[in-house]
BAKE-227571 format. One record per residue (C-alpha): x negated, y, z; residue number from 0; residue in three letters. Coordinates in pm, 1 decimal. Example, Ala and Ser with C-alpha at 12.3 -4.5 7.8 and 13.67 -1.06 7.14 Angstrom:
<site x="-1230.0" y="-450.0" z="780.0" k="0" r="ala"/>
<site x="-1367.0" y="-106.0" z="714.0" k="1" r="ser"/>
//
This chain:
<site x="2153.5" y="2057.1" z="913.5" k="0" r="unk"/>
<site x="1933.6" y="1748.6" z="856.1" k="1" r="unk"/>
<site x="1610.3" y="1910.7" z="849.7" k="2" r="unk"/>
<site x="1681.3" y="2086.0" z="1154.1" k="3" r="unk"/>
<site x="1778.5" y="1777.5" z="1343.9" k="4" r="unk"/>
<site x="1465.7" y="1580.5" z="1228.4" k="5" r="unk"/>
<site x="1224.0" y="1891.7" z="1298.9" k="6" r="unk"/>
<site x="1384.7" y="1999.8" z="1670.8" k="7" r="unk"/>
<site x="1390.7" y="1605.9" z="1788.6" k="8" r="unk"/>
<site x="1050.6" y="1559.5" z="1666.5" k="9" r="unk"/>
<site x="896.9" y="1888.5" z="1800.5" k="10" r="unk"/>
<site x="1069.5" y="1757.2" z="2133.0" k="11" r="unk"/>
<site x="898.3" y="1430.8" z="2125.2" k="12" r="unk"/>
<site x="583.3" y="1613.7" z="2081.3" k="13" r="unk"/>
<site x="665.9" y="1853.0" z="2380.2" k="14" r="unk"/>
<site x="770.0" y="1602.4" z="2622.8" k="15" r="unk"/>
<site x="443.9" y="1360.0" z="2566.2" k="16" r="unk"/>
<site x="247.0" y="1659.1" z="2630.4" k="17" r="unk"/>
<site x="421.6" y="1780.9" z="2955.1" k="18" r="unk"/>
<site x="464.5" y="1403.1" z="3013.3" k="19" r="unk"/>
<site x="48.6" y="1388.6" z="2988.3" k="20" r="unk"/>
<site x="-24.5" y="1693.9" z="3146.1" k="21" r="unk"/>
<site x="197.5" y="1588.6" z="3482.4" k="22" r="unk"/>
<site x="-37.6" y="1249.1" z="3524.4" k="23" r="unk"/>
<site x="-325.0" y="1488.8" z="3566.0" k="24" r="unk"/>
<site x="-121.7" y="1711.9" z="3793.9" k="25" r="unk"/>
<site x="115.7" y="1483.5" z="3994.2" k="26" r="unk"/>
<site x="-75.1" y="1168.3" z="3968.9" k="27" r="unk"/>
<site x="-103.0" y="1106.5" z="4378.8" k="28" r="unk"/>
<site x="-24.2" y="792.3" z="4572.4" k="29" r="unk"/>
<site x="371.1" y="947.7" z="4658.7" k="30" r="unk"/>
<site x="460.0" y="1044.9" z="4336.9" k="31" r="unk"/>
<site x="760.2" y="960.3" z="4088.9" k="32" r="unk"/>
<site x="485.7" y="972.2" z="3818.2" k="33" r="unk"/>
<site x="420.9" y="614.9" z="3654.0" k="34" r="unk"/>
<site x="212.2" y="496.7" z="3443.2" k="35" r="unk"/>
<site x="173.9" y="119.5" z="3186.2" k="36" r="unk"/>
<site x="44.1" y="-23.8" z="2974.2" k="37" r="unk"/>
<site x="-54.5" y="-306.6" z="2701.1" k="38" r="unk"/>
<site x="-353.4" y="-470.4" z="2476.1" k="39" r="unk"/>
<site x="-335.2" y="-773.3" z="2256.0" k="40" r="unk"/>
<site x="-587.8" y="-916.9" z="1991.2" k="41" r="unk"/>
<site x="-471.5" y="-1164.7" z="1755.6" k="42" r="unk"/>
<site x="-596.8" y="-1402.3" z="1487.6" k="43" r="unk"/>
<site x="-472.5" y="-1509.0" z="1183.7" k="44" r="unk"/>
<site x="-505.0" y="-1788.5" z="929.7" k="45" r="unk"/>
<site x="-311.0" y="-1857.8" z="617.6" k="46" r="unk"/>
<site x="-429.5" y="-2166.5" z="367.8" k="47" r="unk"/>
<site x="-256.9" y="-1955.4" z="76.0" k="48" r="unk"/>
<site x="-98.0" y="-1621.7" z="45.3" k="49" r="unk"/>
<site x="-175.4" y="-1299.5" z="311.7" k="50" r="unk"/>
<site x="-13.8" y="-1221.0" z="581.9" k="51" r="unk"/>
<site x="-126.5" y="-928.5" z="816.4" k="52" r="unk"/>
<site x="-452.7" y="-840.9" z="668.9" k="53" r="unk"/>
<site x="-699.7" y="-1122.6" z="413.2" k="54" r="unk"/>
<site x="-570.4" y="-1383.4" z="665.9" k="55" r="unk"/>
<site x="-669.6" y="-1655.3" z="413.2" k="56" r="unk"/>
<site x="-1015.1" y="-1560.9" z="538.1" k="57" r="unk"/>
<site x="-918.9" y="-1525.9" z="857.1" k="58" r="unk"/>
<site x="-752.9" y="-1202.1" z="951.5" k="59" r="unk"/>
<site x="-824.2" y="-996.7" z="1256.3" k="60" r="unk"/>
<site x="-609.7" y="-694.5" z="1209.0" k="61" r="unk"/>
<site x="-378.2" y="-815.3" z="1403.3" k="62" r="unk"/>
<site x="-365.5" y="-560.9" z="1714.2" k="63" r="unk"/>
<site x="-143.4" y="-352.6" z="1938.8" k="64" r="unk"/>
<site x="-288.7" y="-81.4" z="2169.4" k="65" r="unk"/>
<site x="16.3" y="118.7" z="2428.6" k="66" r="unk"/>
<site x="-31.1" y="353.9" z="2704.8" k="67" r="unk"/>
<site x="316.3" y="554.4" z="2841.2" k="68" r="unk"/>
<site x="453.6" y="752.5" z="3146.3" k="69" r="unk"/>
<site x="735.8" y="780.2" z="3302.5" k="70" r="unk"/>
<site x="840.0" y="1057.9" z="3546.5" k="71" r="unk"/>
<site x="1141.2" y="1098.5" z="3772.9" k="72" r="unk"/>
<site x="1172.1" y="1462.2" z="3798.3" k="73" r="unk"/>
<site x="1508.0" y="1499.8" z="3958.3" k="74" r="unk"/>
<site x="1735.2" y="1181.2" z="4080.5" k="75" r="unk"/>
<site x="1952.6" y="1198.3" z="3743.2" k="76" r="unk"/>
<site x="1669.8" y="1338.0" z="3531.2" k="77" r="unk"/>
<site x="1369.1" y="1110.2" z="3371.8" k="78" r="unk"/>
<site x="1131.3" y="1170.8" z="3132.9" k="79" r="unk"/>
<site x="932.0" y="873.9" z="2972.6" k="80" r="unk"/>
<site x="692.4" y="866.7" z="2668.4" k="81" r="unk"/>
<site x="421.9" y="624.4" z="2535.2" k="82" r="unk"/>
<site x="135.3" y="652.4" z="2278.3" k="83" r="unk"/>
<site x="124.1" y="290.9" z="2046.0" k="84" r="unk"/>
<site x="-178.8" y="213.1" z="1813.5" k="85" r="unk"/>
<site x="-94.4" y="-121.0" z="1621.0" k="86" r="unk"/>
<site x="-295.6" y="-323.3" z="1339.9" k="87" r="unk"/>
<site x="-98.8" y="-518.6" z="1113.4" k="88" r="unk"/>
<site x="-328.7" y="-572.0" z="820.8" k="89" r="unk"/>
<site x="-212.9" y="-315.3" z="577.8" k="90" r="unk"/>
<site x="115.3" y="-298.4" z="688.6" k="91" r="unk"/>
<site x="79.1" y="-60.5" z="980.4" k="92" r="unk"/>
<site x="36.0" y="282.7" z="966.6" k="93" r="unk"/>
<site x="-282.5" y="409.9" z="1050.6" k="94" r="unk"/>
<site x="-407.6" y="578.5" z="1361.1" k="95" r="unk"/>
<site x="-177.4" y="621.5" z="1676.4" k="96" r="unk"/>
<site x="139.6" y="736.9" z="1720.3" k="97" r="unk"/>
<site x="416.8" y="836.6" z="1937.5" k="98" r="unk"/>
<site x="635.2" y="482.6" z="2022.6" k="99" r="unk"/>
<site x="875.6" y="703.9" z="2239.5" k="100" r="unk"/>
<site x="902.2" y="1021.7" z="2410.4" k="101" r="unk"/>
<site x="1269.1" y="1136.7" z="2555.2" k="102" r="unk"/>
<site x="1436.6" y="1278.7" z="2838.3" k="103" r="unk"/>
<site x="1687.3" y="1079.0" z="2992.4" k="104" r="unk"/>
<site x="1977.1" y="1224.2" z="3173.6" k="105" r="unk"/>
<site x="2217.2" y="983.8" z="3435.5" k="106" r="unk"/>
<site x="2553.0" y="1093.2" z="3361.5" k="107" r="unk"/>
<site x="2721.7" y="836.4" z="3612.9" k="108" r="unk"/>
<site x="2481.6" y="628.6" z="3829.4" k="109" r="unk"/>
<site x="2776.6" y="364.6" z="4034.5" k="110" r="unk"/>
<site x="2722.6" y="-3.8" z="4202.8" k="111" r="unk"/>
<site x="2972.7" y="-143.2" z="3874.1" k="112" r="unk"/>
<site x="2959.1" y="135.3" z="3652.8" k="113" r="unk"/>
<site x="2651.3" y="360.3" z="3508.4" k="114" r="unk"/>
<site x="2640.6" y="577.5" z="3174.9" k="115" r="unk"/>
<site x="2307.7" y="768.1" z="3039.2" k="116" r="unk"/>
<site x="2220.1" y="1033.0" z="2768.1" k="117" r="unk"/>
<site x="1930.9" y="1051.2" z="2568.3" k="118" r="unk"/>
<site x="1720.2" y="1261.6" z="2376.6" k="119" r="unk"/>
<site x="1403.5" y="1278.8" z="2186.8" k="120" r="unk"/>
<site x="1218.5" y="977.5" z="1967.2" k="121" r="unk"/>
<site x="1378.3" y="614.8" z="2151.5" k="122" r="unk"/>
<site x="1390.9" y="259.7" z="2094.8" k="123" r="unk"/>
<site x="1719.9" y="160.5" z="1884.6" k="124" r="unk"/>
<site x="1900.4" y="-80.9" z="2029.3" k="125" r="unk"/>
<site x="1849.8" y="-372.7" z="1769.2" k="126" r="unk"/>
<site x="1950.7" y="-754.3" z="1877.6" k="127" r="unk"/>
<site x="1771.0" y="-911.0" z="2148.9" k="128" r="unk"/>
<site x="1442.7" y="-836.1" z="2129.2" k="129" r="unk"/>
<site x="1373.9" y="-523.7" z="1900.5" k="130" r="unk"/>
<site x="1277.9" y="-267.5" z="2211.2" k="131" r="unk"/>
<site x="999.7" y="-469.2" z="2356.4" k="132" r="unk"/>
<site x="829.8" y="-671.3" z="2055.1" k="133" r="unk"/>
<site x="476.8" y="-443.3" z="2048.3" k="134" r="unk"/>
<site x="463.2" y="-627.6" z="2423.1" k="135" r="unk"/>
<site x="351.1" y="-980.5" z="2396.1" k="136" r="unk"/>
<site x="438.7" y="-1098.0" z="2703.4" k="137" r="unk"/>
<site x="790.9" y="-1014.1" z="2601.8" k="138" r="unk"/>
<site x="841.9" y="-1196.2" z="2321.7" k="139" r="unk"/>
<site x="958.4" y="-1564.1" z="2297.7" k="140" r="unk"/>
<site x="655.0" y="-1592.7" z="2008.7" k="141" r="unk"/>
<site x="338.4" y="-1455.5" z="1872.2" k="142" r="unk"/>
<site x="546.8" y="-1301.2" z="1554.8" k="143" r="unk"/>
<site x="888.7" y="-1309.6" z="1623.4" k="144" r="unk"/>
<site x="1167.9" y="-1444.7" z="1430.0" k="145" r="unk"/>
<site x="1117.4" y="-1293.7" z="1061.3" k="146" r="unk"/>
<site x="1474.8" y="-1358.3" z="949.2" k="147" r="unk"/>
<site x="1616.5" y="-1070.2" z="1196.2" k="148" r="unk"/>
<site x="1273.1" y="-853.0" z="1275.7" k="149" r="unk"/>
<site x="1147.8" y="-890.7" z="942.1" k="150" r="unk"/>
<site x="799.4" y="-641.0" z="921.1" k="151" r="unk"/>
<site x="912.6" y="-436.0" z="597.1" k="152" r="unk"/>
<site x="1242.2" y="-296.6" z="828.7" k="153" r="unk"/>
<site x="1064.3" y="-222.1" z="1151.9" k="154" r="unk"/>
<site x="1058.8" y="123.6" z="1099.3" k="155" r="unk"/>
<site x="1387.7" y="152.4" z="1080.0" k="156" r="unk"/>
<site x="1488.3" y="-78.1" z="1359.8" k="157" r="unk"/>
<site x="1238.4" y="-13.4" z="1560.8" k="158" r="unk"/>
<site x="1233.6" y="377.1" z="1672.7" k="159" r="unk"/>
<site x="1421.8" y="706.8" z="1560.5" k="160" r="unk"/>
<site x="1432.0" y="1028.2" z="1630.8" k="161" r="unk"/>
<site x="1805.9" y="1071.4" z="1790.0" k="162" r="unk"/>
<site x="2067.1" y="1146.2" z="2047.9" k="163" r="unk"/>
<site x="2141.7" y="809.9" z="2266.8" k="164" r="unk"/>
<site x="2436.0" y="702.7" z="2498.9" k="165" r="unk"/>
<site x="2378.9" y="402.1" z="2713.2" k="166" r="unk"/>
<site x="2608.6" y="250.1" z="2999.6" k="167" r="unk"/>
<site x="2674.3" y="-68.0" z="3192.7" k="168" r="unk"/>
<site x="2987.5" y="-233.1" z="3307.9" k="169" r="unk"/>
<site x="3030.8" y="-522.9" z="3553.5" k="170" r="unk"/>
<site x="3352.0" y="-748.4" z="3514.3" k="171" r="unk"/>
<site x="3439.4" y="-1038.3" z="3721.5" k="172" r="unk"/>
<site x="3110.9" y="-1234.7" z="3674.7" k="173" r="unk"/>
<site x="2978.0" y="-1041.4" z="3334.6" k="174" r="unk"/>
<site x="2758.2" y="-744.4" z="3303.0" k="175" r="unk"/>
<site x="2827.1" y="-623.6" z="2960.3" k="176" r="unk"/>
<site x="2575.1" y="-332.9" z="2860.1" k="177" r="unk"/>
<site x="2608.1" y="-58.9" z="2574.1" k="178" r="unk"/>
<site x="2430.7" y="146.8" z="2342.0" k="179" r="unk"/>
<site x="2510.4" y="423.7" z="2098.3" k="180" r="unk"/>
<site x="2292.8" y="628.3" z="1848.4" k="181" r="unk"/>
<site x="2306.5" y="866.2" z="1610.5" k="182" r="unk"/>
<site x="1934.5" y="1016.4" z="1463.5" k="183" r="unk"/>
<site x="1737.6" y="1016.9" z="1181.4" k="184" r="unk"/>
<site x="1405.0" y="747.5" z="1129.8" k="185" r="unk"/>
<site x="1038.2" y="889.3" z="1139.3" k="186" r="unk"/>
<site x="936.1" y="753.2" z="828.9" k="187" r="unk"/>
<site x="540.3" y="819.9" z="685.9" k="188" r="unk"/>
<site x="452.0" y="688.2" z="339.0" k="189" r="unk"/>
<site x="321.0" y="355.5" z="384.8" k="190" r="unk"/>
<site x="696.5" y="188.1" z="602.2" k="191" r="unk"/>
<site x="879.0" y="429.3" z="284.8" k="192" r="unk"/>
<site x="670.2" y="170.7" z="13.5" k="193" r="unk"/>
<site x="769.2" y="-128.2" z="240.5" k="194" r="unk"/>
<site x="1105.1" y="-40.7" z="240.1" k="195" r="unk"/>
<site x="1141.2" y="-1.2" z="-156.3" k="196" r="unk"/>
<site x="783.6" y="-88.9" z="-322.7" k="197" r="unk"/>
<site x="678.7" y="165.0" z="-605.3" k="198" r="unk"/>
<site x="822.9" y="511.0" z="-401.8" k="199" r="unk"/>
<site x="627.5" y="795.2" z="-382.6" k="200" r="unk"/>
<site x="490.0" y="922.2" z="-58.8" k="201" r="unk"/>
<site x="782.4" y="1175.8" z="96.9" k="202" r="unk"/>
<site x="1050.4" y="992.2" z="-134.6" k="203" r="unk"/>
<site x="1296.1" y="891.8" z="140.5" k="204" r="unk"/>
<site x="1545.1" y="1212.4" z="217.3" k="205" r="unk"/>
<site x="1855.9" y="1327.1" z="447.5" k="206" r="unk"/>
<site x="1815.6" y="988.7" z="597.2" k="207" r="unk"/>
<site x="2085.0" y="873.5" z="848.0" k="208" r="unk"/>
<site x="2110.0" y="642.1" z="1168.7" k="209" r="unk"/>
<site x="2387.8" y="502.0" z="1302.5" k="210" r="unk"/>
<site x="2379.5" y="232.9" z="1537.5" k="211" r="unk"/>
<site x="2617.8" y="43.0" z="1798.4" k="212" r="unk"/>
<site x="2539.5" y="-277.9" z="2041.1" k="213" r="unk"/>
<site x="2687.8" y="-464.2" z="2338.6" k="214" r="unk"/>
<site x="2581.8" y="-735.1" z="2518.8" k="215" r="unk"/>
<site x="2737.8" y="-953.5" z="2752.2" k="216" r="unk"/>
<site x="2578.3" y="-1127.1" z="3038.5" k="217" r="unk"/>
<site x="2692.1" y="-1379.6" z="3260.0" k="218" r="unk"/>
<site x="2667.3" y="-1524.4" z="3541.4" k="219" r="unk"/>
<site x="2240.6" y="-1327.5" z="3570.3" k="220" r="unk"/>
<site x="2227.7" y="-1359.2" z="3253.4" k="221" r="unk"/>
<site x="2318.2" y="-1755.5" z="3239.2" k="222" r="unk"/>
<site x="2451.0" y="-1645.2" z="2914.6" k="223" r="unk"/>
<site x="2397.8" y="-1385.3" z="2712.2" k="224" r="unk"/>
<site x="2579.4" y="-1234.5" z="2358.2" k="225" r="unk"/>
<site x="2495.1" y="-945.2" z="2188.2" k="226" r="unk"/>
<site x="2645.6" y="-769.2" z="1900.8" k="227" r="unk"/>
<site x="2451.5" y="-537.1" z="1715.8" k="228" r="unk"/>
<site x="2543.0" y="-309.7" z="1455.5" k="229" r="unk"/>
<site x="2315.1" y="-89.7" z="1217.7" k="230" r="unk"/>
<site x="2422.8" y="204.3" z="939.8" k="231" r="unk"/>
<site x="2121.5" y="351.1" z="717.8" k="232" r="unk"/>
<site x="2183.3" y="586.3" z="491.8" k="233" r="unk"/>
<site x="1910.3" y="821.7" z="255.6" k="234" r="unk"/>
<site x="1859.0" y="962.4" z="-26.7" k="235" r="unk"/>
<site x="1540.3" y="853.7" z="-258.4" k="236" r="unk"/>
<site x="1370.3" y="1158.3" z="-469.6" k="237" r="unk"/>
<site x="1055.2" y="1006.0" z="-696.7" k="238" r="unk"/>
<site x="936.5" y="1035.5" z="-997.0" k="239" r="unk"/>
<site x="1109.9" y="805.1" z="-1238.9" k="240" r="unk"/>
<site x="949.7" y="524.8" z="-1455.9" k="241" r="unk"/>
<site x="921.9" y="255.7" z="-1192.8" k="242" r="unk"/>
<site x="1197.8" y="386.1" z="-917.0" k="243" r="unk"/>
<site x="1490.2" y="661.5" z="-998.8" k="244" r="unk"/>
<site x="1650.6" y="938.0" z="-787.7" k="245" r="unk"/>
<site x="1927.7" y="745.5" z="-632.0" k="246" r="unk"/>
<site x="2068.8" y="665.8" z="-275.3" k="247" r="unk"/>
<site x="2053.5" y="373.9" z="-88.6" k="248" r="unk"/>
<site x="2320.9" y="213.2" z="198.3" k="249" r="unk"/>
<site x="2240.8" y="-34.2" z="413.0" k="250" r="unk"/>
<site x="2461.7" y="-186.1" z="701.5" k="251" r="unk"/>
<site x="2375.6" y="-429.7" z="921.6" k="252" r="unk"/>
<site x="2552.0" y="-707.8" z="1147.9" k="253" r="unk"/>
<site x="2406.2" y="-869.4" z="1441.2" k="254" r="unk"/>
<site x="2507.0" y="-1229.0" z="1666.2" k="255" r="unk"/>
<site x="2317.4" y="-1285.7" z="1900.8" k="256" r="unk"/>
<site x="2322.4" y="-1522.5" z="2154.3" k="257" r="unk"/>
<site x="2126.1" y="-1690.0" z="2446.9" k="258" r="unk"/>
<site x="2185.2" y="-2008.4" z="2683.2" k="259" r="unk"/>
<site x="1944.3" y="-2093.1" z="2988.2" k="260" r="unk"/>
<site x="2033.6" y="-2422.9" z="3168.2" k="261" r="unk"/>
<site x="1749.1" y="-2553.7" z="3405.3" k="262" r="unk"/>
<site x="1387.0" y="-2531.2" z="3217.6" k="263" r="unk"/>
<site x="1585.0" y="-2469.3" z="2895.8" k="264" r="unk"/>
<site x="1672.2" y="-2180.1" z="2718.5" k="265" r="unk"/>
<site x="1837.0" y="-2175.4" z="2339.9" k="266" r="unk"/>
<site x="1853.4" y="-1853.6" z="2139.9" k="267" r="unk"/>
<site x="1981.3" y="-1798.9" z="1807.7" k="268" r="unk"/>
<site x="2072.3" y="-1461.3" z="1618.0" k="269" r="unk"/>
<site x="2250.9" y="-1422.4" z="1282.2" k="270" r="unk"/>
<site x="2196.1" y="-1109.9" z="1053.2" k="271" r="unk"/>
<site x="2409.9" y="-1014.5" z="770.3" k="272" r="unk"/>
<site x="2306.9" y="-709.0" z="583.7" k="273" r="unk"/>
<site x="2441.5" y="-563.9" z="246.7" k="274" r="unk"/>
<site x="2281.6" y="-358.8" z="62.2" k="275" r="unk"/>
<site x="2365.0" y="-84.7" z="-178.9" k="276" r="unk"/>
<site x="2099.2" y="67.4" z="-417.4" k="277" r="unk"/>
<site x="2291.2" y="388.9" z="-593.0" k="278" r="unk"/>
<site x="2111.7" y="473.8" z="-989.8" k="279" r="unk"/>
<site x="1748.6" y="345.8" z="-785.0" k="280" r="unk"/>
<site x="1647.7" y="80.4" z="-1045.9" k="281" r="unk"/>
<site x="1797.6" y="263.6" z="-1343.6" k="282" r="unk"/>
<site x="2056.5" y="552.5" z="-1337.5" k="283" r="unk"/>
<site x="2466.7" y="486.8" z="-1354.5" k="284" r="unk"/>
<site x="2342.2" y="137.8" z="-1148.0" k="285" r="unk"/>
<site x="2469.6" y="34.2" z="-872.2" k="286" r="unk"/>
<site x="2295.7" y="-229.9" z="-668.0" k="287" r="unk"/>
<site x="2420.2" y="-462.2" z="-455.5" k="288" r="unk"/>
<site x="2331.4" y="-752.6" z="-219.4" k="289" r="unk"/>
<site x="2426.5" y="-911.7" z="64.0" k="290" r="unk"/>
<site x="2106.0" y="-1031.7" z="279.5" k="291" r="unk"/>
<site x="2153.5" y="-1304.9" z="497.1" k="292" r="unk"/>
<site x="1953.0" y="-1465.4" z="764.5" k="293" r="unk"/>
<site x="1988.0" y="-1663.0" z="1121.3" k="294" r="unk"/>
<site x="1742.2" y="-1852.3" z="1320.0" k="295" r="unk"/>
<site x="1756.5" y="-2137.8" z="1568.7" k="296" r="unk"/>
<site x="1530.0" y="-2125.8" z="1883.3" k="297" r="unk"/>
<site x="1478.0" y="-2366.1" z="2198.6" k="298" r="unk"/>
<site x="1197.4" y="-2320.4" z="2454.7" k="299" r="unk"/>
<site x="1150.0" y="-2541.7" z="2758.7" k="300" r="unk"/>
<site x="926.6" y="-2357.4" z="3045.6" k="301" r="unk"/>
<site x="686.9" y="-2672.2" z="3140.9" k="302" r="unk"/>
<site x="566.7" y="-2449.7" z="3475.8" k="303" r="unk"/>
<site x="500.7" y="-2133.1" z="3620.6" k="304" r="unk"/>
<site x="256.4" y="-2077.4" z="3380.3" k="305" r="unk"/>
<site x="309.0" y="-2306.4" z="3064.4" k="306" r="unk"/>
<site x="628.7" y="-2262.5" z="2738.9" k="307" r="unk"/>
<site x="692.6" y="-2410.2" z="2498.7" k="308" r="unk"/>
<site x="890.3" y="-2425.6" z="2199.2" k="309" r="unk"/>
<site x="1013.0" y="-2515.2" z="1822.5" k="310" r="unk"/>
<site x="1192.5" y="-2289.9" z="1617.4" k="311" r="unk"/>
<site x="1381.0" y="-2278.0" z="1277.8" k="312" r="unk"/>
<site x="1415.0" y="-1963.9" z="1052.9" k="313" r="unk"/>
<site x="1582.9" y="-1862.4" z="750.9" k="314" r="unk"/>
<site x="1638.7" y="-1550.1" z="543.1" k="315" r="unk"/>
<site x="1824.3" y="-1520.1" z="226.2" k="316" r="unk"/>
<site x="1791.5" y="-1194.6" z="10.0" k="317" r="unk"/>
<site x="2108.0" y="-1257.3" z="-144.5" k="318" r="unk"/>
<site x="2341.9" y="-1508.5" z="-21.3" k="319" r="unk"/>
<site x="2478.3" y="-1569.3" z="-360.9" k="320" r="unk"/>
<site x="2155.7" y="-1614.3" z="-503.0" k="321" r="unk"/>
<site x="1986.4" y="-1855.7" z="-215.1" k="322" r="unk"/>
<site x="1736.4" y="-1991.2" z="-542.1" k="323" r="unk"/>
<site x="1558.4" y="-1686.3" z="-574.1" k="324" r="unk"/>
<site x="1647.6" y="-1654.3" z="-956.0" k="325" r="unk"/>
<site x="1763.7" y="-1301.8" z="-932.5" k="326" r="unk"/>
<site x="1426.1" y="-1214.5" z="-818.4" k="327" r="unk"/>
<site x="1291.3" y="-1305.8" z="-1147.8" k="328" r="unk"/>
<site x="1389.1" y="-1023.1" z="-1297.4" k="329" r="unk"/>
<site x="1229.7" y="-776.4" z="-1068.5" k="330" r="unk"/>
<site x="884.8" y="-956.5" z="-1164.9" k="331" r="unk"/>
<site x="884.5" y="-1163.3" z="-917.3" k="332" r="unk"/>
<site x="796.5" y="-1529.6" z="-826.5" k="333" r="unk"/>
<site x="1183.3" y="-1672.5" z="-718.6" k="334" r="unk"/>
<site x="1029.3" y="-1740.5" z="-374.5" k="335" r="unk"/>
<site x="1048.5" y="-1371.3" z="-289.8" k="336" r="unk"/>
<site x="1410.7" y="-1435.1" z="-198.3" k="337" r="unk"/>
<site x="1413.0" y="-1699.4" z="35.9" k="338" r="unk"/>
<site x="1154.2" y="-1782.1" z="325.6" k="339" r="unk"/>
<site x="1224.0" y="-2088.3" z="543.2" k="340" r="unk"/>
<site x="1005.7" y="-2115.0" z="827.1" k="341" r="unk"/>
<site x="938.6" y="-2422.8" z="1082.7" k="342" r="unk"/>
<site x="748.9" y="-2337.2" z="1357.3" k="343" r="unk"/>
<site x="602.6" y="-2444.1" z="1744.9" k="344" r="unk"/>
<site x="401.1" y="-2266.7" z="1965.0" k="345" r="unk"/>
<site x="292.3" y="-2251.7" z="2329.5" k="346" r="unk"/>
<site x="212.9" y="-1936.3" z="2571.7" k="347" r="unk"/>
<site x="-24.2" y="-1949.5" z="2858.1" k="348" r="unk"/>
<site x="46.1" y="-1680.4" z="3152.7" k="349" r="unk"/>
<site x="-302.5" y="-1702.1" z="3318.8" k="350" r="unk"/>
<site x="-139.7" y="-1461.1" z="3575.6" k="351" r="unk"/>
<site x="100.0" y="-1177.1" z="3553.3" k="352" r="unk"/>
<site x="-93.2" y="-994.4" z="3345.2" k="353" r="unk"/>
<site x="-284.3" y="-1209.5" z="3094.6" k="354" r="unk"/>
<site x="-135.4" y="-1415.4" z="2863.7" k="355" r="unk"/>
<site x="-224.0" y="-1650.7" z="2552.7" k="356" r="unk"/>
<site x="-39.0" y="-1787.0" z="2312.4" k="357" r="unk"/>
<site x="-54.0" y="-1943.4" z="1986.7" k="358" r="unk"/>
<site x="173.5" y="-2114.4" z="1666.8" k="359" r="unk"/>
<site x="152.6" y="-2327.9" z="1368.8" k="360" r="unk"/>
<site x="395.9" y="-2201.0" z="1097.6" k="361" r="unk"/>
<site x="475.8" y="-2428.3" z="767.3" k="362" r="unk"/>
<site x="667.5" y="-2202.2" z="578.5" k="363" r="unk"/>
<site x="870.9" y="-2216.1" z="249.2" k="364" r="unk"/>
<site x="921.1" y="-1925.6" z="77.7" k="365" r="unk"/>
<site x="741.7" y="-1591.2" z="44.3" k="366" r="unk"/>
<site x="1039.1" y="-1328.9" z="148.0" k="367" r="unk"/>
<site x="865.7" y="-1274.9" z="472.3" k="368" r="unk"/>
<site x="486.7" y="-1198.8" z="288.4" k="369" r="unk"/>
<site x="435.2" y="-801.7" z="284.5" k="370" r="unk"/>
<site x="444.4" y="-702.9" z="-93.1" k="371" r="unk"/>
<site x="156.6" y="-434.2" z="-20.7" k="372" r="unk"/>
<site x="-64.4" y="-705.4" z="132.0" k="373" r="unk"/>
<site x="67.4" y="-959.9" z="-236.8" k="374" r="unk"/>
<site x="94.8" y="-721.2" z="-520.0" k="375" r="unk"/>
<site x="4.5" y="-991.5" z="-778.7" k="376" r="unk"/>
<site x="274.9" y="-1224.6" z="-831.5" k="377" r="unk"/>
<site x="75.7" y="-1452.5" z="-999.1" k="378" r="unk"/>
<site x="-87.0" y="-1582.8" z="-675.5" k="379" r="unk"/>
<site x="214.7" y="-1625.2" z="-447.5" k="380" r="unk"/>
<site x="242.0" y="-1992.4" z="-333.1" k="381" r="unk"/>
<site x="554.4" y="-2100.3" z="-235.8" k="382" r="unk"/>
<site x="439.8" y="-2375.0" z="23.7" k="383" r="unk"/>
<site x="200.4" y="-2280.3" z="281.1" k="384" r="unk"/>
<site x="96.6" y="-2252.1" z="604.4" k="385" r="unk"/>
<site x="26.6" y="-1982.2" z="897.7" k="386" r="unk"/>
<site x="-159.0" y="-2000.7" z="1221.0" k="387" r="unk"/>
<site x="-200.1" y="-1754.9" z="1487.2" k="388" r="unk"/>
<site x="-381.5" y="-1715.9" z="1833.7" k="389" r="unk"/>
<site x="-338.5" y="-1377.9" z="2055.7" k="390" r="unk"/>
<site x="-462.5" y="-1277.6" z="2412.3" k="391" r="unk"/>
<site x="-285.8" y="-982.1" z="2596.7" k="392" r="unk"/>
<site x="-281.2" y="-803.8" z="2898.9" k="393" r="unk"/>
<site x="-49.7" y="-557.8" z="3031.8" k="394" r="unk"/>
<site x="-29.5" y="-346.4" z="3333.4" k="395" r="unk"/>
//
């Protein structure tokens, strides 16, 4: 059944994408219900120690996103949408373009104060505030999203899935409530598997299941936004003994999100509690349990219509009961792999509605933020380091 679900939804995503591409040539008329969009960004990253998204100690330009997508309103209650994306983030990104999303959206209820939609295919997972739009630079508050909540290693789990999803909204007095429910599987590739658990052989993750639920409460037209997210991921690990053993991995994530807008200021904070259980994975008969905890506080200021600046304090603990990282030594990694404290200042300048230039400076203590695939030698890891990044982006 699991294999059938993965095969069917993946095939459906491909068919939808092909159909939308065909429609773009057949029905691209001025009054057509077919719409298309795209985006591009190119960034540069430099670090004084450690590597992040490429060989950043020598300045890396392996930091770009390119996407093109279509949507077609086939009927008043039926929408087809798809997007292709090419993403380069050093060794952490899959090679070549991939289907970012490809779905059928059917409107079950469409009223003034209540709506309900059914989506089937490859969809964007409902996760915290920024996951669905994280690839479009102009929709992010910074070049690099807070790693405490949007860690690169877990991107493929929390970003998209081949799923069935219910989403809707309900107006209650001065509040607008948006809600999402999802059940599906994660479209892993060999690289994303190794990012999730270093040491895995290709095609090691089997029979994975993903559940997601999110509610976002907006007050007074978005002046206050509150979010609650729950993500559950279960999978079987089947690989060669030696480094990683066959077993199971279970993950439960709870995210609390807050945004407050006042005049030209925007305060944002999110908190994540992530419970991991690895059964037999690191040793037969051993259940390894870990409670990760992370959060950030961010204050943004709109100088004028074109310029925005922000500051952020971002914290992640791989185990909230081991904030110094002593347990990492048992895994052959430095203690600093168990935590990250990231102090960030940055700015965005919007030339117009399409072009944007953004830059930021990070002072980092700890190395959880670092992709292990780009920093395999534990002896070369520096606990205190700096990261500088600049990014030019375009959207249409």
